[in-house]
C-alpha positions in Angstrom: 16.7 -35.2 -15.2 16.5 -31.4 -14.7 14.4 -29.3 -17.0 16.4 -26.7 -18.9 15.7 -23.2 -17.6 15.0 -20.5 -20.1 16.8 -17.2 -19.5 14.8 -14.2 -20.5 16.6 -11.0 -21.3 16.3 -8.1 -18.9 13.6 -5.5 -19.5 14.6 -2.4 -21.4 13.9 1.1 -20.5 11.2 3.2 -22.2 13.1 6.1 -23.7 10.3 8.6 -23.2 7.1 9.2 -21.3 3.8 9.3 -23.1 1.9 12.5 -22.5 -0.3 10.5 -20.1 2.5 10.3 -17.6 2.7 6.5 -17.3 5.4 5.1 -15.0 8.7 4.3 -16.6 9.9 0.7 -16.8 12.9 -0.3 -14.7 15.7 -2.6 -15.3 15.4 -5.3 -12.6 16.2 -8.9 -11.9 16.3 -11.2 -14.9 13.4 -13.7 -14.9 13.8 -17.4 -15.4 11.0 -19.7 -16.5 10.0 -22.6 -14.2 8.1 -25.9 -14.8 4.4 -25.9 -14.3 3.7 -25.7 -10.6 1.2 -27.3 -8.2 -1.6 -25.7 -6.3 -1.0 -24.2 -2.9 -2.8 -26.4 -0.3 -5.6 -24.6 1.5 -5.2 -25.3 5.2 -7.5 -22.6 6.6 -11.0 -21.4 6.1 -11.5 -17.9 4.5 -13.6 -15.4 6.5 -17.3 -15.3 5.8 -18.6 -12.2 4.0 -21.7 -10.7 2.4 -22.2 -7.9 -0.1 -23.6 -4.8 1.7 -23.4 -3.0 -1.7 -23.4 -5.1 -4.8 -20.8 -4.4 -7.5 -22.1 -1.1 -8.9 -21.1 0.5 -12.2 -20.5 4.2 -11.8 -19.3 5.2 -15.3 -18.1 3.8 -18.5 -14.4 4.7 -18.7 -12.4 4.4 -21.8 -9.0 4.8 -20.1 -8.3 1.2 -19.0 -5.0 1.4 -17.0 -4.4 2.0 -13.3 -7.4 4.3 -12.8 -6.5 5.3 -9.3 -3.3 6.7 -7.7 -0.2 4.6 -8.3 0.9 4.6 -4.6 -2.1 5.6 -2.6 -5.7 4.7 -1.9 -8.2 6.6 -4.1 -11.2 5.5 -1.9 -11.4 7.2 1.4 -13.9 6.8 4.3 -15.9 9.8 5.5 -16.1 10.2 9.3 -19.5 9.8 10.9 -19.5 13.4 12.0 -19.9 14.3 8.3 -22.4 11.6 7.5 -20.2 8.6 6.7 -19.8 7.0 3.3 -16.9 7.4 0.9 -15.1 9.8 -1.4 -13.5 8.3 -4.5 -11.2 9.6 -7.2 -10.1 8.2 -10.5 -9.0 9.4 -14.0 -10.9 8.5 -17.1 -12.3 9.2 -20.6 -16.0 9.4 -21.3 -15.3 8.5 -25.0 -12.5 6.5 -26.6 -10.8 9.6 -28.1 -11.8 12.2 -25.5 -9.4 13.9 -23.1 -8.5 12.1 -20.0 -10.0 13.9 -16.9 -9.9 13.7 -13.1 -13.1 12.5 -11.6 -14.6 12.4 -8.1 -17.4 10.3 -6.7 -19.4 10.7 -3.5 -21.0 7.5 -2.1 -23.3 7.9 1.0 -23.3 5.7 4.1 -25.9 3.4 2.5 -23.7 2.7 -0.5 -25.7 4.9 -2.9 -23.7 6.8 -5.6 -24.9 10.4 -4.9 -22.6 12.3 -7.3 -20.0 11.5 -10.0 -18.4 14.0 -12.3 -15.2 15.6 -13.5 -13.6 17.8 -10.9 -12.8 20.7 -13.3 -14.7 22.2 -16.2 -11.6 22.6 -18.3 -10.9 20.1 -21.1 -7.3 19.6 -19.9 -5.4 16.3 -19.9 -5.4 15.3 -16.2 -4.0 12.2 -14.6 -3.5 10.1 -11.5 -5.9 12.0 -9.2 -5.6 11.4 -5.5 -7.9 12.2 -2.6 -7.5 12.7 1.1 -10.3 13.3 3.6 -10.0 15.6 6.6 -10.6 13.3 9.6 -12.2 16.2 11.6 -14.5 17.9 9.1 -14.9 15.1 6.6 -14.2 17.4 3.7 -12.1 16.0 0.8 -9.0 17.4 -0.9 -7.9 16.4 -4.4 -4.7 16.6 -6.4 -3.7 15.4 -9.9 -1.2 16.3 -12.6 -1.9 18.4 -15.7 -0.2 21.1 -17.7 -1.5 24.4 -16.5 0.9 26.9 -18.1 2.9 27.6 -21.3 5.8 25.3 -20.7 5.8 21.6 -21.6 6.0 20.2 -18.0 3.0 19.0 -16.0 2.1 20.7 -12.8 0.4 19.3 -9.7 -3.0 20.9 -9.3 -5.2 20.8 -6.2 -8.6 21.7 -5.0 -10.9 20.9 -2.1 -14.7 20.4 -1.7 -16.6 22.5 0.8 -19.0 19.5 1.2 -21.7 21.4 3.1 -24.8 19.6 4.5 -24.0 16.5 2.5 -23.8 18.3 -0.8 -20.6 17.3 -2.7 -19.0 19.0 -5.7 -18.7 22.5 -4.1 -15.1 22.8 -5.3 -12.9 25.7 -4.4 -10.7 27.6 -6.8 -7.9 25.5 -8.4 -4.4 25.9 -7.1 -1.0 24.7 -8.3 0.8 22.9 -5.4 3.9 22.1 -7.4 4.9 24.3 -10.4 7.2 22.4 -12.8 9.9 22.6 -14.0 11.4 22.7 -10.5 15.0 23.6 -9.7 16.8 21.5 -7.0 20.4 21.4 -5.7 21.4 18.0 -4.3 23.6 17.6 -1.2 26.4 16.7 -3.5 26.2 20.2 -5.0 24.6 19.3 -8.4 21.9 21.7 -9.5 19.1 20.4 -11.8 16.6 22.7 -13.4 14.3 20.4 -15.5 12.7 18.4 -12.7 9.1 17.4 -13.2 7.3 16.1 -10.1 4.0 14.3 -11.0 2.0 11.2 -10.0 0.7 12.8 -6.7 -0.5 11.1 -3.6 -2.3 13.1 -0.8 -2.2 12.4 2.9 -3.5 14.4 5.9 -2.0 14.4 9.3 -1.8 16.6 12.4 -0.4 20.1 12.2 2.0 22.1 14.4 -0.5 25.0 14.0 -3.2 24.8 16.7 -6.6 23.9 15.5 -5.4 22.8 12.0 -4.4 19.8 10.1 -1.6 19.5 7.5 -2.2 18.1 4.0 0.8 16.6 2.2 0.9 16.2 -1.6 3.8 13.9 -2.5 4.9 13.9 -6.1 7.7 11.9 -7.8 10.2 13.1 -10.4 9.8 11.9 -13.9 13.1 13.3 -15.0 16.4 11.6 -14.3 20.0 12.7 -14.8 21.9 9.4 -15.1 21.1 5.8 -16.1 17.5 5.4 -15.2 14.5 6.7 -13.2 15.1 7.6 -9.6 11.8 9.4 -8.9 13.1 11.5 -6.0 10.3 13.1 -4.0 8.8 16.5 -3.7 6.3 17.2 -1.0 4.0 20.2 -1.0 2.3 20.8 2.3 -0.2 23.3 3.7 -2.1 23.8 7.0 -5.9 24.1 7.1 -9.1 23.5 9.0 -12.6 22.8 8.0 -13.5 26.5 8.0 -10.7 27.2 5.5 -12.2 24.6 3.1 -15.7 25.7 3.6 -14.8 29.4 3.0 -12.5 28.6 0.1 -9.5 30.2 1.8 -6.5 29.6 -0.5 -3.9 27.3 1.0 -0.3 28.5 1.4 1.9 25.8 -0.1 5.4 25.0 1.2 7.8 22.5 -0.2 10.3 20.0 1.1 12.3 17.2 -0.5 14.4 14.3 0.8 18.0 15.3 0.3 19.3 11.7 0.0 16.8 11.0 -2.7 17.9 14.1 -4.6 21.4 12.6 -4.6 20.0 9.4 -5.9 18.7 11.3 -8.9 22.2 12.6 -9.9 24.4 9.7 -8.7 26.2 7.6 -11.2 24.9 4.6 -9.4 21.2 3.9 -10.1 18.7 3.5 -7.3 15.1 3.0 -8.3 12.7 3.5 -5.4 9.1 2.3 -5.1 7.7 4.2 -2.1 4.6 5.8 -0.7 3.8 8.5 1.8 2.0 8.2 5.1 1.7 10.0 8.4 0.9 9.2 12.0 -0.9 11.1 14.7 2.3 12.3 16.3 3.5 14.6 13.4 5.8 12.0 11.9 5.9 11.7 8.1 7.1 8.5 6.4 8.1 7.6 2.9 8.2 3.8 2.8 8.8 1.1 0.3 11.8 -0.7 -1.4 14.4 0.0 -4.0 16.9 -1.7 -6.2 20.4 -0.5 -6.9 22.8 -1.0 -9.8 26.2 0.3 -10.8 26.3 3.0 -13.5 26.0 0.4 -16.2 22.4 -0.2 -15.1 22.8 -4.0 -14.9 25.4 -4.8 -12.2 23.4 -5.2 -9.0 24.6 -3.5 -5.8 24.0 -5.7 -2.7 22.6 -3.3 -0.1 19.5 -3.2 2.1 16.4 -2.7 0.0 13.5 -2.1 2.4 13.4 1.6 3.3 11.5 4.0 5.5 12.5 7.7 5.2 11.2 9.3 8.4 10.8 13.0 9.3 9.7 13.6 12.9 8.6 17.2 12.7 5.6 17.4 10.4 7.8 17.1 7.3 10.0 20.1 8.1 12.8 18.4 10.1 15.7 16.1 9.2 14.9 13.1 7.0 16.5 9.8 8.2 16.5 6.6 6.2 16.2 3.3 8.0 16.8 0.2 5.8 17.0 -3.6 6.0 17.3 -6.5 3.7 14.0 -8.1 2.5 15.9 -11.4 1.9 14.5 -14.6 3.5 17.1 -17.2 2.9 16.0 -20.4 1.1 17.7 -23.7 0.4 18.1 -25.4 -2.9 16.0 -28.6 -3.2 17.6 -31.8 -4.4 17.1 -32.5 -8.2 15.6 -36.0 -7.8 15.0 -38.5 -5.0 18.4 -40.0 -5.7 20.4 -37.0 -6.9 21.4 -34.5 -4.1 22.6 -32.0 -6.7 20.7 -28.7 -6.2 17.8 -28.3 -8.6 18.2 -24.5 -9.3 21.3 -23.6 -11.2 23.2 -20.5 -12.2 23.0 -20.1 -16.1 25.9 -17.7 -16.1 28.2 -20.4 -14.6 27.4 -23.4 -16.8 24.3 -24.3 -14.7 26.3 -24.9 -11.5 23.7 -25.4 -8.7 23.2 -22.7 -6.2 24.3 -23.5 -2.7 22.3 -23.5 0.6 24.4 -20.7 2.2 22.2 -17.7 1.3 22.7 -17.9 -2.5 18.9 -18.3 -2.9 16.3 -16.3 -1.0 12.9 -14.7 -1.3 13.2 -10.9 -1.8 10.7 -8.1 -2.5 10.2 -7.6 -6.2 7.6 -6.4 -8.7 5.9 -4.1 -6.2 6.0 -0.8 -7.9 2.4 0.2 -6.9 2.4 -0.2 -3.1 1.0 2.1 -0.5 2.1 2.7 3.1 -0.3 2.2 6.1 -0.1 2.8 9.8 -1.5 0.6 12.6 -2.6 1.5 16.1 0.9 1.0 17.5 2.4 3.5 15.1 4.0 0.8 13.0 4.3 1.2 9.2 3.0 -1.5 6.9 4.0 -2.0 3.2 2.3 -4.9 1.3 4.2 -6.4 -1.7 5.3 -9.5 -3.5 8.4 -11.6 -2.6 10.0 -13.6 -5.4 12.4 -16.5 -5.2 15.7 -14.9 -6.2 19.4 -15.7 -6.5 22.5 -13.8 -5.8 23.4 -14.0 -9.6 20.6 -11.5 -10.4 18.0 -14.0 -11.6 14.5 -14.6 -10.1 11.6 -17.0 -10.7 8.4 -15.2 -11.5 6.2 -18.3 -10.9 7.2 -18.2 -7.2 6.0 -14.8 -6.1 4.1 -14.6 -2.8 2.3 -11.8 -1.0 4.0 -10.6 2.2 4.4 -7.3 4.0 7.1 -5.6 5.8 6.4 -3.8 9.1 8.6 -1.0 10.4 8.5 -0.1 14.1 9.7 3.6 14.6 10.1 3.0 18.3 12.8 0.4 17.8 13.7 1.3 14.2 13.5 -2.3 13.2 11.9 -4.2 10.3 9.9 -7.4 10.2 8.7 -9.4 7.2 5.2 -11.0 7.8 3.5 -13.5 5.5 0.1 -12.8 4.2 -0.5 -15.5 1.6 0.5 -18.3 1.5 1.6 -18.8 5.1 4.2 -21.1 6.6 2.9 -24.0 8.6 3.2 -23.0 12.3 4.9 -26.3 13.0 7.7 -25.5 10.5 10.7 -24.3 12.5 13.2 -25.2 9.7 12.4 -22.7 7.0 12.6 -18.9 7.2 9.1 -18.7 5.6 6.7 -20.5 3.3 8.8 -22.9 1.2 7.0 -24.0 -2.0 8.6 -27.4 -2.1 8.5 -28.1 1.7 4.9 -27.4 2.9 4.5 -30.4 5.2 6.6 -32.4 7.7 9.2 -33.7 7.8 10.7 -30.3 7.3 13.8 -29.7 5.3 12.9 -32.3 2.7 11.2 -32.0 -0.7 7.6 -33.1 -0.2 7.1 -34.8 -3.6 8.8 -35.4 -6.9 7.0 -35.4 -10.2 7.8 -37.3 -13.4 9.1 -35.2 -16.3 7.6 -37.7 -18.8 11.1 -38.8 -20.0 12.1 -41.1 -17.2 13.3 -38.3 -14.9 11.9 -36.4 -11.9 11.8 -32.9 -10.6 10.6 -31.4 -7.3 6.9 -30.6 -7.0 6.9 -26.8 -6.4 3.9 -24.7 -5.5 3.5 -21.6 -7.7 1.3 -18.5 -7.6 0.6 -15.5 -9.7 -0.4 -12.5 -7.6 -1.1 -10.2 -10.6 -4.3 -9.2 -12.4 -3.3 -10.8 -15.7 -1.8 -14.2 -16.7 0.4 -13.0 -19.6 3.9 -12.1 -18.5 4.7 -11.1 -22.1 2.1 -8.4 -22.3 3.3 -4.8 -23.1 6.7 -5.9 -24.3 7.4 -8.3 -21.5 6.6 -5.6 -18.9 3.2 -6.8 -17.5 4.7 -7.7 -14.1 5.9 -4.1 -13.8 2.8 -2.3 -15.1 0.1 -4.5 -13.5 1.3 -5.2 -9.9 -1.0 -3.6 -7.4 -0.8 -4.6 -3.7 -2.7 -2.4 -1.2 -3.2 -2.4 2.6 -5.5 -0.3 4.7 -4.7 1.6 7.8 -5.8 0.0 11.1 -9.2 1.3 12.4 -9.7 2.0 16.1 -10.3 -1.8 16.7 -7.1 -2.8 15.0 -8.8 -4.2 11.9 -6.9 -4.1 8.6 -7.4 -5.5 5.1 -4.8 -6.5 2.5 -6.0 -6.5 -1.2 -4.4 -7.7 -4.3 -5.3 -9.7 -7.5 -4.4 -13.1 -8.8 -4.5 -14.8 -12.2 -2.9 -18.2 -11.4 -5.8 -20.2 -12.6 -6.1 -18.3 -15.8 -2.3 -18.8 -16.3 -2.6 -22.5 -15.7 -5.1 -22.7 -18.6 -3.7 -20.2 -21.0 0.0 -21.0 -20.6 -0.1 -24.7 -19.7 -3.5 -25.8 -21.3 -4.7 -27.2 -18.0 -8.3 -28.0 -18.9 -9.3 -28.2 -15.3 -9.0 -24.4 -15.3 -10.8 -23.8 -18.6 -13.6 -21.8 -16.8 -10.9 -19.4 -15.5 -9.4 -18.6 -18.9 -10.8 -15.0 -18.8 -10.9 -14.5 -15.0 -8.8 -12.1 -13.0 -9.5 -12.7 -9.3 -9.7 -10.4 -6.2 -8.0 -11.6 -3.1 -8.8 -10.0 0.3 -7.0 -11.0 3.5 -8.0 -9.4 6.8 -6.4 -9.0 10.2 -8.1 -8.4 13.5 -4.9 -7.4 15.3 -3.0 -4.7 13.5 -1.5 -7.1 11.0 0.0 -9.5 13.6 -2.1 -12.3 11.9 -3.6 -12.5 8.5 -6.5 -14.6 7.3 -6.8 -17.0 4.4 -7.9 -14.7 1.6 -11.4 -14.2 0.4 -11.5 -15.0 -3.3 -13.9 -13.1 -5.6 -14.2 -13.9 -9.3 -16.7 -14.3 -12.2 -16.8 -18.1 -11.9 -17.5 -18.8 -8.2 -19.1 -15.4 -7.2 -22.6 -15.0 -8.6 -22.5 -11.3 -8.0 -19.5 -11.0 -10.3 -21.0 -12.7 -13.3 -19.5 -11.1 -16.5 -17.1 -8.9 -14.5 -13.4 -8.8 -15.1 -12.0 -6.8 -12.2 -8.8 -4.9 -12.7 -7.0 -2.1 -10.7 -8.5 -3.0 -7.3 -8.2 -0.5 -4.4 -9.6 -0.9 -0.9 -10.9 2.0 1.2 -8.3 3.5 3.6 -10.0 1.8 6.6 -12.4 -1.0 7.5 -15.6 0.3 9.1 -16.2 -1.6 12.4 -19.9 -2.6 12.7 -20.3 -5.1 15.5 -19.0 -8.1 17.4 -20.2 -11.6 16.5 -19.2 -13.6 19.5 -15.4 -13.2 19.7 -15.2 -12.0 16.1 -15.1 -8.4 15.0 -17.3 -7.6 12.0 -16.5 -4.7 9.6 -17.3 -3.3 6.2 -14.7 -2.8 3.5 -15.4 -0.5 0.5 -13.6 -1.5 -2.7 -13.1 0.5 -6.0 -12.1 -1.4 -9.1 -12.3 -1.4 -12.9 -14.5 -3.9 -14.9 -12.3 -4.4 -18.0 -14.5 -5.1 -21.1 -11.5 -6.6 -22.9 -8.9 -8.1 -20.5 -5.6 -6.2 -20.7 -4.8 -2.5 -21.2 -5.2 -0.7 -24.5 -4.2 2.7 -23.1 -0.5 2.0 -22.5 2.2 1.4 -25.1 2.4 -1.1 -26.6 -1.3 -2.0 -26.1 -2.2 -5.5 -25.2 -5.2 -5.4 -27.6 -6.2 -3.0 -30.3 -9.7 -2.2 -29.2 -10.3 0.9 -27.1 -13.6 -0.4 -25.7 -12.8 0.6 -22.1 -14.7 -0.7 -19.1 -16.6 0.5 -16.0 -15.5 2.1 -12.8 -17.1 0.0 -10.1 -17.7 0.2 -6.4 -18.7 -2.5 -3.9 -18.8 -2.9 -0.2 -18.3 -6.2 1.7 -19.2 -7.0 5.3 -16.6 -9.4 6.6 -16.5 -11.5 9.8 -12.9 -11.2 10.9 -11.1 -14.2 12.5 -10.5 -14.0 16.2 -7.0 -12.5 17.0 -4.2 -14.0 18.9 -2.1 -17.1 18.3 -4.5 -19.2 20.4 -7.5 -18.1 18.5 -8.9 -16.1 21.4 -10.1 -12.5 21.1 -7.0 -11.0 22.7 -4.9 -8.1 21.5 -1.4 -8.7 20.3 1.5 -8.3 22.8 2.9 -4.8 22.6 5.9 -3.0 24.0 4.2 0.4 23.8 0.6 1.1 24.8 0.2 4.9 24.8 -0.2 6.8 21.6 0.6 10.5 20.9 -2.4 12.6 21.4 -4.2 14.0 18.3 -4.2 16.8 17.4 -1.0 18.1 19.0 -0.6 21.0 19.7 -4.3 21.5 20.4 -7.1 23.9 21.2 -9.6 23.5 22.8 -9.5 19.6 23.1 -7.4 16.6 22.1 -7.9 12.8 22.0 -5.6 10.5 23.9 -5.6 6.8 22.9 -3.9 3.7 24.2 -4.0 0.0 23.6 -4.5 -2.6 26.4 -3.0 -6.0 25.7 -5.5 -7.4 28.2 -8.5 -6.3 30.2 -7.6 -4.9 33.7 -7.1 -1.8 35.8 -5.9 1.3 34.1 -5.3 4.9 35.1 -4.9 7.8 32.6 -4.1 11.2 34.1 -2.8 14.6 33.0 0.0 16.4 34.9 1.6 19.8 34.6 5.3 20.5 34.2 5.7 20.6 38.1 4.4 17.0 38.2 1.1 18.1 39.8 -2.1 16.1 39.0 -4.3 18.2 36.7 -7.0 15.8 35.4 -7.9 12.1 35.8 -9.4 10.9 32.5 -9.8 7.2 33.4 -9.4 5.1 36.5 -10.9 1.7 36.7 -11.1 -1.6 34.9 -11.1 -1.4 31.1 -11.5 -3.9 28.3 -8.6 -5.0 26.1 -7.9 -3.2 22.8 -7.9 0.5 21.9 -9.2 3.0 24.4 -9.7 6.8 23.6 -10.4 9.7 26.0 -10.9 13.4 25.2 -9.2 16.1 27.4 -10.9 19.5 27.0 -8.2 21.5 28.8 -9.9 21.6 32.2 -8.7 20.4 35.6 -10.5 18.1 38.0 -12.6 21.0 39.3 -13.7 22.0 35.8 -11.5 25.1 35.6 -9.7 25.9 32.3 -6.0 25.5 32.5 -3.4 27.8 31.0 -1.5 27.3 27.7 1.7 25.2 28.0 3.3 21.8 28.1 1.4 19.0 29.9 2.2 15.3 30.4 -0.3 12.4 30.3 0.6 9.2 32.0 -0.9 5.7 31.6 -0.6 3.1 34.4 -1.7 -0.3 33.1 -0.5 -3.8 32.4 2.1 -3.5 35.2 3.9 -0.6 33.5 3.8 3.2 33.3 4.1 5.2 30.1 4.2 9.0 29.7 4.0 11.4 26.7 4.1 15.1 26.3 1.5 17.4 24.7 1.0 21.2 24.2 -2.1 23.2 24.8 -2.1 26.5 22.7 -4.7 29.2 23.3 
């Protein structure tokens, strides 16, 4: 006997923005309740870890919602050349009724909080501050939104920190990078004049100007012209070097938008994107994420590819091209009972007719509004999110949402969906991915049926809740939209990455289903950290940190968790890489946000901005468990910086140890410089060319080619020396 499925009405739109600039709620798939699930079986051992910096309170903060950037990483590593450590940014209130401000924190290489304060001295309402760190000089650049003039719109304001001799807080004069309202004309010919680009995210990449880098500040439009938010993008960019920051030289800001997204903002059809900006070392700029689309009524879904990467190959100044693919992973409908082959999941709009096994059900990306985009050592783009069991009819099952990532390869312009947690059994060749009712052989059959207490049965289905709160009904049934927060780091030179999210499944089991076995977790949001030693090819069982099982977290309720942008490699432990991961989070005194409307609780008691650092022993890479790099189709990376003067770094990845030759040639094909020639270990290798030939003579400005001969193949790239 099937249980009756409860249909919950679609979420409504917020009609206006609060002055704080909180994100607007979308209309999305319609959620359907499911029976109480079973636990996901643990088949792997989580990595070992230790605290190198214990959870440390930095400040009491009375703004208790999404304290860092929506779609970026507000904790950034400082290169060793500048002393190491971290720069951190967040917004907060020192008192319950005080003005919300943009803050910065400097943490040294030993994990000590050296400095923490407001960035500006003006009592102005500031929000969603972001930080990026210059990889060459180690100096930080900040951006946030605030109203800086007489009109009602918020501007995007920026500054940088000269950070001389390890002294932080030497801020340069404030600048406005984006002055709202902003006038735009879309490719369809419609001009809009009231655009307000806010919620900034900063990213630094190479520059076409010799000796400089380019900072990008991406902001999204809070104003929409048709059914609902489209958040088309505006990017302010400027070229700089360490001397510019140290001397306080004002940056010259230029602006670029994505034409197709500008059309989305005025189109009768509604497309709602959830994207993030990133860059690579070759001058490519990416805006990656997913979107949903509806007809002009805002409810009739449009079936179209939903994973997107907008790519501009010329430092943000060239043509933007969108590459897209479906996130769908087809799934079959389990039998209702051991003796009833009728499908268990049914379409409530068609009199509970069961869905078929021909693609009518699938896992698709959903509830992932607060993603970031990362880059691995092969130039591939990673976006971490949640995939929900969904149906073609427009319904989805919130209790079956699992963490996966999509990976986009610019070289082949293809997408791949990879599982993070939980993971499909390697022996399962039947399902397209983890199947929550088919987790063990024989594949293609329901593992177990449970009694419904009334003489009937239903399939045993594994559920999970990758969100930092258990209560789906919070904030007017909008908790899943407001609270989702999945983040992934860039790969470091050793290919190490970390994926970070939160989970409240055990709290949900107790609070929603009164499962007394989980009583200790009633007030326990948990941190999940999965790590990869091989550029995201494989992901570990997650480390789980909470206030029940982790003594160092006693009394802490972690919310709004953000990893640093990179893992810091420390050593090898046998065949295992070891690295340190910095983490910023919020210790919520009363679980749930008071700051957003409607509040979850009436008490503005706030919480604490926290920092911690973990040292993690990564699992060995490779499918066979050996310490081998993943198979690659491209080894040689674009040099950085490019163009360059006086020197540049050339990197490549060896899938296995062996002979390799890296040499520089001029446009006539003549050998100029041999940078490497001999046996090299697997993994990433980097060499610096200082613009000299094999005799030590300086070469002239111009185009040069560098060629790698290794792994039975030859790869060549172009670079430019500018003097």
